[in-house]
N, C-alpha and C positions, 0 to 999 in steps of 0.2 A: 265880529270880536275873534275869531276862532283863527280870522286872516292872521294876525299879528303873531300866533303863536307856531304857525307852522312853515317850513320851507313852500313855495307854491309849486315847484314842480324841480326833479331833479333831472331832467331835460326838456328842453322846450318841445312840444306839440305841435308839429307841424297844421294845425285847424285853425279857420275861421272862427273868429271873434266874436260871436252875434251880441254878448255883450257890448262890448267897445263899440259896434256899429250902432245901437241903440243909443247911446250915449252922444257919439256923435251926432246921430240924428235931431237929437234932442236940444244939442246945443250948436247948433250948424252957425248960427249969426255969431258964436264967438271967435270960429276959425276963418283964420285968413285963407279962404279958398282961391286957388288959380281962375283964369278967366274961364267961364261958364262952358259947356260944353255947346257944341257945333254940329250943324246937318251933317250928317256922314252916313252913310251906309253899313248897315251891322252886316256880319259876315254872312254866309251861306249855312254855316250850321247851327247859326239861330234862327234864320229865317223859314227853316225845315221845321220848323218847331211851333211856326204861326197854327195852324191846323193840326198840329196834335192833339189826341185826345188826351184828357187832365188824367192822373193818376186818383183813385179810389180818397174820396175828401168826403168832411162833412161840412155844416154851415160855419163853424168855430175855425175853421183852417186858414190861416192869415196869406200863405203862399205855397207853392208847390215847388217842389223841384223837377220841372222838364230834362233837363239832362245835365250830367256832370260825366268830363272825359278826365283821365288822369294818363299819361304818356311818361314814364320813365325809362330815359336811358343812360343806363352803366357805361362811363367810357372807363372807368378805371377806380381801384378803392378809394383814391381820391380825389374822385369828383363824378356826380350825377345831376345831371341835368333833368330836370321836372317839368313838362308844361298841363297847364292845367284849366280848365273850360268849365263852366257852371252859367246857366240858365235858370231863371227863375219867371213864373209867372205869380204878378201880385193880384189877389182875390180878395183882400180887403184892406181898411187904411192903416189897421196894424203893421201890413204885409212891406210897407214903407220904407223900414229900416234894410231889405233889402236889398235898395238903391244905394246903401255905401257897401261897400267892395274892402275888407279891411284883409291886409296878408300877412301874418307875423314872420318875423326871419332874424336870425341870430347873425349878427355882424361882427368880426369880418365872413365867417366861415359858410356864410349865405349871402347871396344875390340875387333879387327879385328886378326883372327886367321885362319889358313889355308888356304893361299891364295897360290894357284897354278897357275901356267898357263900353257897352251900346243899349239903347234904348228901343224895340220896337214898340211904339202907340198902337191900339187899337184900330186909330185914327191919325191920318198925318205923318209926315216923316221921322223917319229915324235920327238918334241923337246918338253922336261918340263922343267921349272921353278919351284922351288920350294921355300916355304916361307923362308927359311933361306936364300934366295939370293935377296928377298926383300929390300928395302930401305924405310928407314921412316922420312919424312922431316917436318918440321914445315911449316903451313899455311903461303905465301908467303905476304908479303906487297905491297898492288895497289899505282900506281901515288907516290911513298915516302911517304905514309900516314902512320901514328903511329897508331901501333897495337900491343895490347897485348891480346895472344891468344892461349887456347888450343887446338883450329882444327888444327889437323895436315892430314898428307896424307902418306895411306903404297904405295908404288908404286913397281910393276914390270915391267922387260922390257923383251916382247915376242919377240925371235928371228925370222928370216925369217918373218915376217909379209909383205909381197910381193903379188903385184897382182896376185888370183888364189891359194893362200891358205885360209888355216882357222884360226883363233885365238880365243882361248877362255882363259875363269879362272872362278875361284870359290873362294868362301872365305867364314866365318863366322863371323858375327857381334853379340856379346852379349854386350848388352846395358841396363842400368838403367835408363828407359825411362823419361824426365823430363814434356812429356805430354805424355796423354793414345791416342795417334793418331799415325796412318802409312799411307805414303804415295805410293801410286805405280804410279812411273813413266815407262808407258807401250809405250810411243810416245817421238821421238825425232829426230834427224835429217837425222839419216838412215831409208828407207825403212824395217821395220818389216815382218819377216814372221810369228813366234808365238812366245806368249809370255805368261806364266801362273805364278799365282798368288796364293799360298794355305794361309790359315789361320787355325792353332789349337789352342783352347781356352779351360780355365780350366771351371770344371766343373761350371756351373751356371752362368759364364759371357755371355754378349750377344753383339755382335757386329750390327755398322750402317755403310750402305755403301752409295757414294755418287760420282757424278762423275763430271768432268768437261772437258769442249770443247767434249764430247765425250758420245754416247748414252748407256742408264744402262745395264751393261754384267749380266747376269745370273748365279748364281754361282751353283756348282754342290755338292752336302754334300757326301761328300769323308769318313765319319767316325763322332762318336762320336762329336758333337761341332767341326768341321775340315770341310773346304768349300775349294773349288777350282773356280777359275776366269779364264778364258781364252779369249785373244785375238788374232787374226790373220789378215795379210794380211794388217798394217796399213801403208799408204801411209808416208814418210820422211818429215819432214819440212825441206824447203829447205829457207835459209835466203835469203830475203829482205831487200833494202836499206830502210829507215825508217818504217818497220813494227812494230807490235805490240811485246813488249818480249815475250820468250818461252813459258814463265809461262801462258800467259795470252792465248795461242793458242793451248797448247798439249793437247793429253787426258792422264787424269791423273783418278785413286781412291783415295778418301780419306778412310778410314777405322778406324774410330771414335769405341775405344773399352771401353765397360761398362760393370764396373764389379758389382757383386750383391751389393747391395745397393748406386751405382752411381758412376760418379767418382770424386765427390766432388772438390776440389781444383788441381786436379792431368789432367783437361780435357775439354772438350767442346762441342757443336753437332750441335751448331748453331751461329748465331753472338752476340746474348744476352747474352747466356751463356759465349762465349769468352772473351766479356767485363767485365763479372764476373770475371772470371779467372784471366784478366790480371788486375784488379783493386784489388784480391787479392795479387796478386804478386808485388803489387805498397803500398800497407797498412803500414803509417806509415814512408814510403821513404819521403814526403814531410813536414815533421816536421822541422820549421827552429829553431836553434840552436839560442844561444844568439849573435853569432857573425856574424851570416847570418841578424839577427834583426838591431842590429849595424849599418850594411853594408846599408842596407835598406834605413835608418834615414840617414847616411850620404851621399847618393845618389839624396834621394829625399826631403829632407832639403831646404826651398824656394820656392818650385813648388805649385804652387795654382790649376792645373788642375790635374785630373787622368791620361789624354794623357802625358802629360809633365814626367810624374812620371814612368807611363809604358815604355815611350821611353827613361829613364834613366835607368830602370831595363835592360830592351832587349839590350841596349848597352852593359853595363856589363857583360851581360851572353854572347852575342855575341864575344864579342873582348876582355875579361878577362879568359874568361873558356877556354883553348887550347883544340880542338879535340884529343881524341884518341879515338880507335875503343875498346874496349874492348868487348871480347868474350870468359866469362870463367865459363862454367858451366850452371848453370842457369843464371849467368850475364848475358848471351845470350840473356836474354828475359826480365831479371830485373835490373831496375836501382839503382844504389847506393844512400844512404840516401844523402838527398842533402845535412847536414853537411858536409860529406865525402867530395862529390864534390866542394863545398867550399874551404875546409881546404885545398886540391890538387890542387883545379884551374885547372884540366883537370877532363872532361870524355867523352863518346860518345854521340849519340845526344837524347837518353831516360835519360842521365843524365842530359845533359845541361836542356830537358825539366824541369826535376823535380826540377830543382834549380830554373829554373825561375819560378814554380809555386810556390814554395816555398815564395816566394821574392813577388808574386803577391800579397798571401795570407794576407801578412802585411801590406798591402794596402787595404785590403780589397776589392779583388777584387778575385772571383773564375776562376777558368779555369780548362780543362778536358784534358785528354792526347788523341790524334788521331794517333793509329798506322797504317802506309801509307806505300806501293810502290813508292820508287821514280821513277818507271819506269811506264809511266801510263797503264792502259791496261793489266796490270799485277792480278790485282785485281776489277771486274766487278759486278754489280747489281744481275745477276742472278746465282750467284756462287754460294756454300755452304759454310760454315764457314771452314778457311784455314788458315794455320799460311804463307802464302805468301804475307807477311809485312818483309821490312829492314829498317823501317826509324820513327821515334817517331818526332810530333812537338806535338802544344798545342793550343786548342781552347779557349779563353778567354773571358767569360762572360763579354761585355762591362756594365758597370754601366748605369741605367736610365738615359737619359736627356744626355747622350754624344755623341755629333755628331761634328766630325772632317773629312772633305775630304780627308786627307790623308789616313783615315782608309777604304779600301776600299775591302780585303780582308773578306769579311763579310756575314756571312748567318745569317736569322731569320729561330730561331728556335722554335717550336711550344710549347715546355714547357719551353727550357731555355733561350729565348730569344735571343737577336742581340749577334753573336760569329764571333771573329776574328780570324783567322786560322795566328800562327806565329809559325816560325820557326828557333830557337835558334842558330842550326848547319850552318847555311847559314849567313854569316858576314859579306856579302857584298849586303844582301838586305836587303832595306829600313821596318824600322817598319810600319805597315800598309800594307806590300805587300809581296805577295808569289812570287816563282819563277815559269817558265812556266810548269817544272815537274810536281808542285802540282796542277795545275790549271785542272778543271774538271777532278780529278780523286777522287779516292773514298777510302777514310779509315774508318777505325773505331773509332767510336767516344765513349768513354771510360766515362761512368757515373755511381753516384751510382746506378742508376737499370739497369744496364746492358751496353750491347755494342750494338750499332744502326750504320749501315753503314751508310755514308752518301756521297755527293759530293761536293767536294770544288772547289768553286765557279772559274769561269773563270775572268779573269780583265778586264777592258778595252783597246780596242788597243791601243790605245795612250800613255798609261805607261810601252809598251816595242816597243821603238821606236829606229831608229837614222834619225834625221834630220840633211840634209847634203845641204848644202849652197856654190855656188862659184861664183867669178868675176873675172873671166877669161881676157883675151886679145889674139887674136890671130894677128902673124904677115904676111905680104904678102908670106912668107918664110913657114910656116906653121906650124912656132914656136907657141906653147901655152904656157901663163904664168897666174898664178894667185895663187889666196888665197882661201882655203876651211876651213870653220868653222862645225863641227859635232858635234853633241848632241844628248849624249844616255841615256837613262834610262832604266829601269828595267833588264831583262834580258843581253838585248845589252850593258848595263852596265857592269853588275857585270862579264860578261865573259872577259870583256877586263881589268878588275881591277883585277882579278883572276891570268890574263897571267902577267900584270907586277907590281904585289903590290911589290913582294921582289926583282926585276929586278934595279939596282942601275946605272949600266953603260949607260949612252944617247945615247951611237948608240946602243944599245939593246932595249932601249924604243921605238924608230921609227920605228921598223923593223915591228909593224902592220901596220903602214901607209906605209909601204915599202912594203908589202903584198899585200894592197890594190891596189895600184899603178901598178904595177906588173900584176893582173889582167886585166887592162884595159887600159894599156898604155906599149909602147914597146921602147920606149927611154925616159927616164926623170931622173931626178935630183933634190931631196927635199933641198930646199933652205932656209928654216925655218920650225922648229915645237916646239911646244909645246903640256901641257897635262893639263885639267883644274880639278880640283877635284879627283884625283887619289885617295886622304885619304877619304876624307868629303861624305863617303857613302848614308849623307841625301840629297846631292845636285846633278843633274846631271853631269854626266862624260862627258869628250867631249875630242877633240883633234882638233887642230888649226895650220895648215901648208900652206906654201907656195910650187909652184912646177912649174918647163920649163920641158916641153916634145916639144923635137924635131921633125919633120917632123907629127906634130900628124894630119896636113890638107894634104892631098893628090891631087898632080896634075893630072889633067884630060885635058891634052891641054891646054887652055886658062881659064880653069874654076878649081875652089878649091872644094872637098869636104872634109866636116866636120861632124864630128857625136857628135849630140845635146849632148846627154847622156855622160858626160866625164866618170865618175865614177859609179863603185859600180854595181855589179851581180845580178840578180836578178831569171835569168834563172835557170832551173836546168834539168841535164838530167838523172833523177831517173828513168823517165817513157820511157828513150828509150830503149828498149830492144824488142828483138823479141816474148819472152815467156810470155804467158797472167798473170796478175797479180793476186797473191791466196790470199793476205792478205792484212788485209787497209794498208793506209799513215798513220802514226804520225806524226804530228806538234810537236816541241818540245813546243811553245805558240802561244800565240796570239801576231802578228805583225802589226805593221803599220807605214813603212819607207816612208819617203820622200824625192826627190831631187831635188833641184832649182838651176839652173847654170844658168851666165848671161855670154855670150859671146862677147867681142866687136868688131867689123870686123877689118880687117884690112884697110886703107884709100885706097880707089879706090872702094870698091867691095863693089857688093849689091847682094840681097838674089834673086836668080833663081826660088828655088825650095827646099820647106820643105817639111819632113816629113808629112803623115795623123796622125791627131790624135788618139789614142787608148782609146777605152774603152770598158773592158774586164770583165765582172762580171758574176762568177759560182756559188755565193751564198758561196761555204768555201771559197773562196778569192775573190780577186778583183784587178782589174791593171789598173791604166789611167795615159795614159802620153800626152801630148801638148806641140807642139813646135811653136813660132810664133816670128816673128821680128817687134820691137817697134825701130825707127830711126836705125843706125846702130849696133842696137845688138838686137843677138837669143837670147831669154829668152825659155829655156827647165824643165819644171815642170812634174813631175809624183809623184803618189801613190802606193804604193803596201802593201797589207792588206791578212793576214791572219784572217778569221775570226771562220771558225770550226776547231778543232783541231786533230779530226779524219776525212777521207775521205774515205768511203765503196768502196769495188771493182767495185761497180755498176759505178760510176762515178772516175774510171781509167783512163780513155778514154779522157774524160773532164779536166783531171788536165793536163794530156801530151797535148791537147792543149795549155790549159793556160798558162805554160811552153815555146810553141812554139810561140805563140803571143809574148810574154815578148824577145822573144830571136830575135824575126824577128825586135820588136821594139831598141833593146839595136843595133843593126846594123847598122839599119836607116842614112843617111847621109843626109846634108844639101849641094846643090850646090851653090855653088857663083861665079858671074859672076865681070868681071871688068865695071865699070859703064863706058858709052860713054859720 
């Protein structure tokens, strides 16, 4: 769902596509692979690994990376040649995916040559796969999104990638760099035994190295203007539920390439310089054409306030400019001119931000690009400058005196004044608000004075909520009947709108309600259902429905046991694991959900016992519930809040306790007895 909303990259990172490898492995029979590998000796660098000790690992490890070697030769500012070698030892059947080598590249600025693969079986002769047996495929679409891309993959399949065997490959990448910067990815999901990175620069060139999530590594000078770095025994990063993105936790080295006289418009070495670099790429792109100027007049005529005008322009860019991911050469970084985006009526995230900026300028409102990663934690304030962004939004400079309670996604900048963050790509968020994926996230604010890493604000909890109320009646046979009304705001609203926006079949439109009921009730029937404000994104979204559930209350002798918490599950089992947590827990956004259920008791029954109230506040989250009786009605109320968007490992036990408290409350029952 999210992938449709975001640009998948501002610049294609050169990294092995593990997910695509797994996809190809699972669908191998669908591809017309060239002739199979033949017997052939693996190179000496692989045979040297046959008896090498394995890095530390456990019984769940699918494969280990025995050896990685990256040799970068900078020939000029317009030509870099990189030779890459990798060798894995397969330990478990799921490690077979490492027998598929996938090399992404941007055509025509990058070219992959000399791709070879080998297998050294535990027994028997070696296998070899040559470059002529490789496939070349285009970058696949994700989630059915529209994509115009020159990103391709060169793929080889290495046979006998079975447990106990060693598979490896080698290739050369020739590129015309768009940015004078390289990234060494030495830590991933597999434990690493040994990795080398070497750099050869032309005379007069220099470099600067910086590290992400790893201590500094001292290089060894191996020749004139040539250096080598080595790391060894790096632990693998095992995926955990709701962990930060791997970009935010994996060890990497950034190499800034510095030619004589400086990088100019071809690179950067800090966030300020990166802002200048991106600003240069966008020069002139926000100029408004006569057609844009006319459209602004048309959209804002009769409106008297800046907020009304901004909202009208936002509505147009969000809904009338179709999202199409465009990743062609420099287009992976540089937006298209606003006039082109307007004329074609489509563009990617940076294109939509560019058109919005051009239209805002026509009503005398300034705005600034903010490049950001849609996965919170990919960029942190202690990181050196790097191109780890995949999305672009705007920071709109609000005019003096503008005060509107709907404009909540704001920050006070010491020089620029009050800035409103706006994501033109997210067609389902209201103007003035932003999705949870952006909140407490760090983005690069691009201004005429350069770049500045800023934290996007967290919105009030009450703006991302499900408010559910139910009036229900229980009969003596245990059947529960009643009406439920749900009001949803923020991400809670747009996620449902996104799911239902193009669904026209009424039977399919009630599936979200069916899923909700099925999570809490075993035997139910929906009697009526309706959707509120599906198309009106500036209004709260909602569901109204009625249902009946047979045997909701359970007989226990002459007693009836009834659960006051009728619907909705807030407990989660993500912490119920025997392995200690390694990484922080990241929530999608701040949340404040409330449930209020009123259950009228069957005639002749009174309450014998009620569940105790719950008051659990752990700082990062809280949960409060209360069950009480008034006359012949049991009332149940609860509030669930996520306050901090990241929970450190040191508080993981508290989070486990928090969810267990909720699970217990959700199971609790009230006891009814016959009146005497």
